[in-house]
C-alpha angles and dihedrals in degrees: 000000000000124000090248091054093048091049091048090056089059090064094058111101116235113237091217095058134028114202123219113272116264118225112256092233095059115075116225126232088252092056090051092052091048091052092051092048092050090051092052093046094048091049091051092050091050094056113084117228114270117241116231115255113268115265123204102225113189117217123235111270095241132120125206121242117191110225136171089259094050138272113339119204108214135178116195128196126181118203121195124227089259093064114117135190102214105306096345125088113220092216090069087076090071090063097039117136107250089195091058092044089052091053093048091047092044087229117122091193090074093059093079096046123110108230089208088069096049121131116211113206137185132163135206111208144189092242142026096239131066094240126139092264095056113102124198096223095173125034119188118202131180128186138162121265117194092224105025100042115220110011114203116198122185121192120201130199099210094183130025109256094039097094099113098087091045093051091047092054091047091052090048093052093045091051090059098042123106090205140357121235122195140152107237089343095136091062100034124004099047096044088051092051093046089053092048091051090053094045091051092045092240119151113258117268128240113259115210121198106304124223107194105193095197090075092048091049093051092052098043100042100037093109091057094049094217096145128239103269114120093233091053092049090049092054098043101035107026098029091233124138119190115225119213093000121170110237112242091240091061098048097091092049090053091054094047089051089052091051091051099044107020085225105151092201088076091067105036093089092045091053091053091045090055093048092051090053097058094039091052090052090059090051091051093050089054091050097044093044095049116116107270095229091068099025120151090211117123117254091253089054091052086057087060090049091052093050091048092051089050089052089051090054099254097124098159094052090042090055091052092052093046090050090050090049091053091049090053093052106269090152124198093346090058094045092050093048091049091048093051093045091048090053091049092053092048099255095132095164092057090045091051092050093049095046090049090052090048093050089055090053105041137029099232125153092204090057090053089051092054091048092048090054093047094047091049100044105023108026092031090221103139094170094058091043090052091051090054092049091050089052089059132272102193093246126136112275096251094050092046091049091049092050093046092050092051092049092046090056090051092049091049092048091055092045094234126139142146137080111322104182 
């Protein structure tokens, strides 16, 4: 009930009681309140509404191209060969070794790809999963132009239901690419795009050999434990820190706000975020594909390279890289990698020396297990192997007991005993 209504009720005479009459010349409390209210209301009506202060709202940096599928909203950036992401020049990606990239990716198909024809791709989506309801509302592409350097092309879906021209341009770029480069694209970006092609009844696109940098980053930087998010890799590996970046988890909310309000400010940060993603991928390809002899990778990262080469079956080259990593200060991680690679290539003496050095530096049951095996089978020193097993090798109790019993029999057979450390 309003204040005016409640005040009006006060003027209604109660049938149970009749107050004494008030002289006409003396105003009542009620009359005074009414007069004050009328004064306030008349003053409010007399004041015109105040206009909100002017706000300078920047427009989205997109141009419209008219295509057969409909209007395509495109933003184009051209980066010169001098452009760097932190310490890494993007132009180095043009000369990257596709053979080395193939080894690091454990994908032989990449070895024959020309890095100058690579297409870098990243999507911003309405959800964090590749389900049927997730729309790639912003697709960032980057490719090499002979004259302009790195050409960045961003495609925006301004309204839901206007995906066709974006999908057509993506298919066109993929058809011309020698290889595709993404960061977690195998698990996310490409499944989302495949689903959007199906949902829009667009023929499937051609998929060139796919270099997913997230897997390379995990292998190479494992010893540094920096994680596998692109922003973390940029900071730790490239020395690049984004300022004012929109967190990935907030991207979809920014787009939904833009759809509701048409306020372009909601998307400006997302557009920059997407551009940084594809440009950083080019910088990483240049770094990862650089000849290893002059690589700018940290010693701990070279350990990751060595382990990956070992996994690919290139043990001799892996040993060279591990040895170089140790010489550059890779520490225990480098020594362990070199020991394991030496053992894999049959150099048991080198492996024994490295595992001994490691055992003197760290208290690690798995190192004692490797030493026990080498002492038993290579050095033929069952007593020393038994001492290592008794110190703990991290094995299950039954396996450890079995190994200890076997070594004890060998020690007894040789007639040796006593403290050996």
